[in-house]
C-alpha positions as CSV (number, residue, x, y, z in Angstrom):
1,M,-17.3,17.3,-25.3
2,S,-14.8,15.1,-23.5
3,P,-11.4,16.4,-22.6
4,K,-8.6,15.2,-24.9
5,K,-5.6,15.9,-22.6
6,I,-5.9,15.2,-18.9
7,L,-3.5,15.6,-16.0
8,V,-4.0,13.3,-13.0
9,I,-2.3,14.4,-9.7
10,R,-1.3,12.2,-6.8
11,F,1.9,13.0,-5.0
12,S,2.2,10.2,-2.5
13,S,2.5,7.5,-1.3
14,I,3.1,4.0,-2.8
15,G,-0.2,2.6,-1.7
16,D,-2.2,5.7,-2.6
17,I,-0.7,5.9,-6.1
18,V,-1.5,2.2,-6.7
19,L,-5.1,2.9,-5.5
20,T,-5.4,5.6,-8.2
21,T,-4.6,3.2,-11.1
22,P,-8.3,2.4,-11.9
23,V,-9.0,6.1,-12.5
24,V,-6.1,6.3,-14.9
25,R,-7.1,3.1,-16.7
26,N,-10.7,4.0,-17.1
27,L,-9.9,7.6,-18.3
28,K,-7.7,6.1,-21.0
29,T,-10.0,3.3,-22.1
30,Q,-13.4,5.1,-21.9
31,L,-12.6,8.6,-23.3
32,A,-11.9,8.5,-27.0
33,D,-8.5,9.7,-28.1
34,C,-7.7,10.9,-24.5
35,E,-4.1,11.6,-23.6
36,V,-3.5,10.9,-19.9
37,H,-0.6,12.5,-18.0
38,Y,0.3,11.9,-14.4
39,L,2.1,14.1,-11.8
40,T,3.7,12.7,-8.7
41,K,7.0,12.9,-6.8
42,S,10.1,11.5,-8.5
43,S,10.6,8.9,-5.8
44,F,7.6,7.1,-7.2
45,R,8.8,6.9,-10.7
46,S,9.1,3.1,-10.8
47,I,5.3,2.8,-10.3
48,I,4.3,5.3,-13.0
49,D,6.9,4.7,-15.7
50,N,5.7,1.2,-16.5
51,N,1.9,2.0,-16.6
52,P,0.7,1.6,-20.2
53,Y,-2.4,3.7,-19.6
54,I,-0.2,6.8,-18.8
55,D,1.0,8.6,-21.9
56,K,3.4,10.9,-20.1
57,A,4.6,11.3,-16.6
58,H,5.7,14.5,-14.8
59,Y,7.8,14.4,-11.6
60,L,8.1,17.0,-8.9
61,E,11.8,17.3,-8.4
62,G,12.6,21.0,-8.0
63,S,10.3,23.9,-7.0
64,L,6.6,23.9,-7.5
65,G,7.1,26.9,-9.8
66,Q,9.3,24.8,-12.1
67,I,6.9,22.0,-12.6
68,I,4.0,24.4,-13.1
69,S,6.0,26.0,-16.0
70,V,6.4,22.6,-17.5
71,L,2.8,21.7,-17.1
72,K,1.5,25.0,-18.6
73,K,3.2,24.1,-21.9
74,E,1.2,21.0,-22.1
75,K,-2.1,22.9,-22.4
76,F,-4.3,20.5,-20.6
77,D,-8.1,20.4,-21.0
78,A,-8.7,19.1,-17.5
79,V,-7.0,18.3,-14.2
80,I,-8.0,15.3,-12.0
81,D,-6.8,16.2,-8.5
82,L,-6.7,13.0,-6.4
83,H,-4.6,14.5,-3.6
84,N,-6.4,17.7,-2.8
85,N,-3.8,19.6,-0.8
86,L,-2.3,23.1,-0.9
87,R,0.2,22.3,-3.6
88,T,-2.4,20.8,-5.9
89,R,-4.7,23.8,-5.3
90,I,-1.9,26.1,-6.4
91,I,-1.2,24.0,-9.5
92,K,-4.9,24.0,-10.5
93,A,-5.1,27.8,-10.0
94,R,-2.0,28.4,-12.1
95,L,-3.1,26.1,-14.9
96,G,-6.5,27.7,-15.0
97,V,-8.4,24.8,-16.6
98,K,-11.4,22.8,-15.5
99,S,-10.6,20.6,-12.5
100,H,-12.2,17.6,-10.8
101,T,-11.1,17.2,-7.2
102,F,-11.2,14.3,-4.9
103,K,-13.4,14.8,-1.8
104,K,-11.4,14.0,1.3
105,L,-13.1,12.8,4.5
106,N,-11.0,15.0,6.9
107,W,-14.0,15.9,9.0
108,E,-15.4,12.4,9.2
109,K,-12.0,11.0,10.1
110,W,-11.5,13.7,12.7
111,L,-14.8,12.7,14.3
112,K,-13.9,9.0,14.3
113,V,-10.4,9.6,15.7
114,N,-11.2,12.2,18.3
115,L,-14.8,11.6,19.4
116,K,-15.3,8.0,18.1
117,I,-18.3,9.2,16.1
118,D,-18.7,7.1,13.0
119,K,-19.8,9.2,10.0
120,L,-17.5,7.3,7.5
121,P,-19.1,6.0,4.3
122,N,-19.1,2.3,3.7
123,R,-17.1,2.7,0.5
124,H,-13.6,1.9,-0.6
125,I,-11.3,4.9,-1.4
126,V,-10.9,3.6,-5.0
127,D,-14.6,4.0,-5.6
128,R,-14.5,7.5,-4.1
129,Y,-11.5,8.3,-6.4
130,M,-13.8,7.1,-9.3
131,D,-16.5,9.6,-8.1
132,T,-14.0,12.3,-9.1
133,V,-14.4,11.5,-12.8
134,S,-18.0,10.4,-12.8
135,D,-19.2,13.7,-14.4
136,L,-16.9,12.9,-17.4
137,G,-19.0,9.8,-17.9
138,V,-16.2,7.5,-16.7
139,K,-17.3,4.5,-14.7
140,M,-15.5,1.8,-12.8
141,D,-14.9,-1.3,-14.9
142,A,-14.8,-4.9,-13.8
143,L,-11.1,-4.9,-13.1
144,G,-9.3,-3.9,-9.9
145,L,-5.9,-2.3,-9.2
146,D,-3.0,-2.2,-11.6
147,Y,0.7,-2.8,-11.0
148,F,3.1,-3.3,-13.9
149,I,6.6,-4.8,-13.4
150,P,9.2,-4.3,-16.1
151,A,10.8,-7.5,-17.4
152,A,14.2,-6.5,-15.9
153,D,12.7,-6.5,-12.4
154,E,10.9,-9.8,-12.5
155,V,12.7,-11.9,-9.9
156,P,13.4,-15.5,-11.0
157,M,12.7,-18.3,-8.5
158,E,16.3,-19.4,-8.9
159,W,17.3,-16.3,-6.8
160,L,15.5,-17.8,-3.8
161,P,16.7,-20.5,-1.6
162,E,15.6,-24.0,-2.6
163,T,13.3,-24.2,0.4
164,H,11.2,-21.4,-1.1
165,R,11.1,-22.3,-4.8
166,K,8.0,-24.5,-4.6
167,E,5.9,-22.3,-2.3
168,Y,6.4,-19.3,0.0
169,V,4.4,-16.8,2.0
170,A,5.4,-13.1,1.6
171,Y,5.3,-11.0,4.7
172,A,5.7,-7.2,4.3
173,I,7.0,-6.3,7.7
174,G,7.3,-2.5,7.2
175,A,5.0,0.5,7.5
176,Q,5.6,4.2,7.5
177,H,4.7,4.7,11.1
178,G,5.5,2.6,14.2
179,T,1.9,2.2,15.3
180,K,1.1,0.5,12.0
181,R,3.7,-2.2,12.6
182,L,3.7,-5.2,14.8
183,P,6.3,-5.2,17.6
184,L,9.2,-7.5,16.8
185,K,8.2,-10.2,19.2
186,R,4.7,-10.4,17.6
187,M,6.2,-10.5,14.2
188,I,8.2,-13.6,15.3
189,E,5.0,-15.2,16.7
190,L,3.2,-14.6,13.5
191,C,6.0,-16.1,11.4
192,D,6.0,-19.1,13.6
193,K,2.2,-19.5,13.2
194,I,2.4,-19.3,9.4
195,N,4.3,-22.6,9.4
196,K,5.5,-22.3,5.8
197,P,8.6,-20.8,4.1
198,I,8.4,-17.0,4.4
199,V,10.0,-14.2,2.4
200,L,10.3,-11.1,4.5
201,L,9.8,-7.9,2.4
202,G,10.6,-4.3,3.3
203,G,13.0,-1.5,2.8
204,S,16.2,-0.4,4.4
205,D,14.3,0.8,7.5
206,D,13.1,-2.8,8.1
207,V,16.4,-4.5,7.8
208,E,17.1,-4.5,11.6
209,N,13.8,-6.2,12.4
210,A,14.2,-8.6,9.6
211,N,17.7,-9.6,10.8
212,E,16.4,-10.3,14.2
213,I,13.5,-12.4,12.9
214,E,16.0,-14.4,10.7
215,K,18.4,-14.8,13.6
216,F,15.6,-16.1,15.8
217,F,14.6,-18.9,13.5
218,Q,18.2,-19.8,12.6
219,K,19.1,-20.0,16.3
220,T,16.2,-22.1,17.2
221,A,16.3,-24.5,14.2
222,K,17.6,-27.2,16.6
223,S,16.1,-26.0,19.8
224,E,12.5,-25.8,21.1
225,H,13.1,-23.3,23.9
226,L,13.9,-19.7,23.1
227,E,14.8,-16.5,24.8
228,E,12.3,-13.8,26.0
229,G,9.6,-16.3,26.7
230,L,9.1,-17.3,23.0
231,T,8.7,-21.0,22.1
232,R,9.0,-22.2,18.6
233,L,6.0,-24.4,17.7
234,N,6.4,-25.1,14.0
235,K,9.3,-26.5,12.1
236,K,8.2,-25.5,8.6
237,T,8.8,-21.8,9.2
238,I,11.9,-21.0,7.2
239,I,12.9,-17.4,6.7
240,Y,14.4,-15.8,3.6
241,N,15.2,-12.2,4.5
242,A,14.7,-10.0,1.4
243,C,14.5,-6.7,3.2
244,G,16.7,-4.0,1.7
245,K,17.9,-6.4,-1.0
246,Y,15.3,-5.6,-3.7
247,N,13.9,-2.5,-5.3
248,L,10.1,-1.8,-5.2
249,N,9.4,-3.5,-8.5
250,Q,11.4,-6.6,-7.5
251,S,9.6,-6.7,-4.2
252,A,6.3,-6.5,-6.1
253,S,7.5,-9.5,-8.2
254,L,8.1,-11.5,-5.0
255,V,4.6,-10.5,-3.9
256,K,3.2,-11.6,-7.3
257,Q,4.8,-15.1,-7.0
258,A,3.8,-15.7,-3.3
259,T,1.0,-18.1,-2.4
260,Y,-0.3,-15.8,0.3
261,V,0.6,-12.3,1.5
262,F,0.7,-11.0,5.1
263,S,1.0,-7.2,5.4
264,H,0.5,-4.3,7.7
265,D,-1.5,-1.3,6.4
266,T,1.1,-0.4,3.8
267,G,1.8,-0.1,0.1
268,L,2.7,-3.7,-0.6
269,M,-0.7,-4.7,0.7
270,H,-2.3,-2.8,-2.2
271,I,0.3,-4.2,-4.6
272,A,-0.8,-7.7,-3.4
273,A,-4.4,-6.7,-4.1
274,A,-3.4,-5.7,-7.7
275,F,-2.1,-9.2,-8.2
276,K,-5.3,-10.7,-6.7
277,K,-3.4,-12.3,-3.9
278,Q,-5.1,-13.6,-0.8
279,V,-4.1,-11.0,1.7
280,F,-4.0,-11.2,5.5
281,S,-3.9,-7.5,6.6
282,I,-2.8,-6.4,10.0
283,W,-4.2,-3.2,11.5
284,G,-2.9,-1.2,14.5
285,N,-3.9,2.4,15.1
286,T,-5.6,2.8,11.7
287,I,-8.8,1.0,10.8
288,P,-10.1,-0.7,7.6
289,S,-13.2,1.5,7.6
290,F,-11.1,4.5,6.6
291,G,-11.6,2.8,3.2
292,M,-8.2,1.5,2.4
293,Y,-8.5,-2.3,2.9
294,P,-7.4,-4.7,0.1
295,Y,-9.5,-3.9,-3.0
296,R,-11.3,-6.6,-5.0
297,T,-9.3,-9.5,-3.7
298,K,-9.9,-12.1,-0.9
299,F,-8.6,-10.8,2.4
300,T,-8.7,-11.4,6.1
301,V,-8.4,-8.6,8.7
302,F,-6.5,-8.9,11.9
303,E,-7.4,-6.1,14.3
304,N,-8.2,-5.5,18.0
305,N,-11.8,-4.2,18.3
306,K,-11.9,-4.7,22.0
307,I,-10.2,-1.4,22.9
308,D,-11.8,2.1,22.7
309,C,-8.7,4.1,21.7
310,R,-8.7,2.9,18.1
311,P,-8.3,4.7,15.8
312,C,-5.9,7.1,17.6
313,S,-4.8,8.7,14.3
314,K,-5.8,8.7,10.7
315,I,-2.1,8.2,9.8
316,G,0.0,7.0,12.7
317,Y,2.6,7.7,15.3
318,D,6.1,6.5,16.1
319,K,4.9,5.0,19.4
320,C,1.6,4.3,21.0
321,P,0.3,7.5,22.6
322,K,-1.1,5.6,25.6
323,G,2.0,3.4,26.0
324,H,0.3,0.0,26.0
325,F,0.1,-0.6,22.2
326,K,-2.8,-3.0,22.8
327,C,-4.0,-2.6,19.2
328,M,-1.0,-4.7,18.1
329,N,0.1,-6.5,21.3
330,D,-3.4,-8.0,21.9
331,T,-4.4,-8.8,18.3
332,V,-5.3,-12.4,17.8
333,F,-4.0,-14.2,14.7
334,D,-6.7,-16.7,13.8
335,F,-6.1,-18.3,10.4
336,Y,-5.4,-21.6,8.6
337,L,-3.1,-22.0,5.6
338,P,-3.6,-25.3,3.7
């Protein structure tokens, strides 16, 4: 008998939560009369609250004991644990119902990072998330990722400069760790190569870099020769700096309306995949074979495979451990945008 009331757990982060959306959708659409609940951190409320496949959301705001007390009252039939850490193990033990747990690849990733031995499966993490619910008879459908934007957060084109209203490229310049972001100089080089109007996307942590990029192109609008050895090659690169000015859903709306999306290994890359955008993904210390490349959309990978120190971490560092940062400094940007 299929469970009627299911709790799905994934605490973080933006990209990981977006990558769990096919599990939620397929549970809801394939199990008859199933009530799907979702538990995450309150900081990710904007992703979950608008998902029509989620009947009820629960948010970790206080202590673990507090949320467990709330969850016990729901009397779930099953728990789908897509995070698999100490907190989720405690929750499953306290709820005392049948659980289905995502199998992490900690050992395989350790081998790849530390010994460069490749035992990683050639499968996307979304498909491995779906394995977690396979014994419930739930299968992957023909769709990809989901992201739902409330009407109030849809950004009208009139909010953008006139130069960007016909067409623009979105560039998500942020990432949680420094070794997953291009250095500022290389961001500027990439923007120049794009040779189209660009909307820079990111949070408050990205404002400083975004301001420098914007300043660079403003300052060189009438000059060919630039500081620090950089030379502007293309005149069609016009920057609109949206970093820190829009919330996550509004940034997603700007991604949705973009012609192309450039992104580091970060949450907006997966949001772009949810909207079936053509994605140009930029990889530093992490690698696509960890299984988190853009899902079910056309994409191009920029990475430096000529060095033997990648991946140096399964997550990332503030700075390159070896000091040279060749994974980003020597990456070649080979693309053409019609």
